[in-house]
C-alpha positions, 0 to 999 in steps of 0.5 A, spaced: 773 475 389 770 482 388 763 482 387 760 486 381 755 492 382 751 491 376 747 484 375 745 482 368 738 484 370 740 491 372 744 492 366 739 490 361 734 495 365 739 501 364 741 499 357 733 499 355 732 506 359 738 509 355 735 507 349 728 510 350 731 516 353 735 517 346 729 515 342 725 521 346 731 526 345 731 524 337 723 525 336 723 531 340 729 534 336 726 533 329 719 536 332 723 542 334 727 542 328 720 542 324 717 547 328 723 552 327 724 551 319 716 552 318 716 558 322 723 561 319 719 559 312 713 563 314 717 569 316 721 569 310 715 569 306 712 575 310 719 579 309 718 578 301 711 580 300 710 585 306 716 590 304 713 594 299 713 600 303 720 602 300 725 598 305 727 593 299 734 591 299 737 590 292 736 582 292 728 583 293 728 589 288 732 584 283 727 579 284 721 583 283 724 586 277 725 578 274 717 577 276 715 582 272 719 581 266 717 573 267 709 575 267 710 580 261 710 574 256 704 571 260 700 578 260 702 579 252 699 571 250 693 573 254 692 579 251 692 576 244 686 572 245 682 578 245 681 582 239 681 590 239 674 592 239 676 597 233 679 592 228 676 586 230 672 585 224 677 586 219 682 582 222 677 576 223 675 577 216 682 576 214 683 570 218 677 567 216 678 568 208 685 566 209 683 559 212 677 558 207 682 559 201 687 555 204 682 549 205 679 550 199 672 553 200 669 560 199 666 565 203 660 568 200 658 573 205 661 576 212 657 580 216 656 582 224 650 579 227 646 579 233 647 574 239 643 568 237 637 567 242 639 559 243 646 561 244 648 561 252 655 564 252 661 562 257 661 566 264 663 573 263 670 576 264 670 583 266 673 587 260 671 582 255 665 583 250 663 578 245 661 580 238 658 575 233 659 574 226 655 571 221 659 567 215 656 564 209 660 559 205 659 557 198 655 551 198 656 545 197 662 544 201 666 537 202 664 535 209 672 534 211 673 541 209 668 544 213 671 540 219 678 543 217 675 550 217 671 549 224 678 547 227 681 553 224 676 557 227 676 554 234 684 554 234 684 562 232 688 567 236 684 572 237 679 567 240 673 565 236 668 560 238 663 557 233 656 558 236 651 556 231 651 551 225 646 548 221 647 543 215 643 538 210 646 533 206 647 535 199 643 531 194 647 528 188 654 529 191 657 524 196 661 527 202 658 534 201 653 538 205 649 544 204 651 549 210 646 555 212 650 561 215 655 560 221 655 564 227 661 565 230 663 568 237 669 573 237 672 576 244 673 583 244 676 588 249 
């Protein structure tokens, strides 16, 4: 009989070594593929954002036009939050009168006001100014209607923010309050 050149132990060692080599090759392949993909993605981003010098191909031009078109809606929405400094008084008066009429309360006085001394405004935004409006309501006011009016003020576009209110319970009328002039902050350009 002919003697085999491989014993069970040597065959097992050879098989184990080949499994280890295959595992190392697979791990190395995944590593280098990941590095290649991340470099490729970084180069692609660099090409898209640095080719402003006029060397744009037609696909890049179409992509930029789509970006501009998609951001117009966002820009218009952001601009609607700020009232025009020339017409803010009439538009705010119109909005507040409509809210008061719809809710069933009356406005007896509407005037521009100075910034209250106790009010701390939000962090200033470049190009955005704040104006203050004083609104006097016809007293007494039902508390639930007052809350509806405040909610209408806070959700208005252009943006208004209630910055000062003082009220007392109204004697003899359950559920009603007596409100001193309300101070409203309006954002203008």
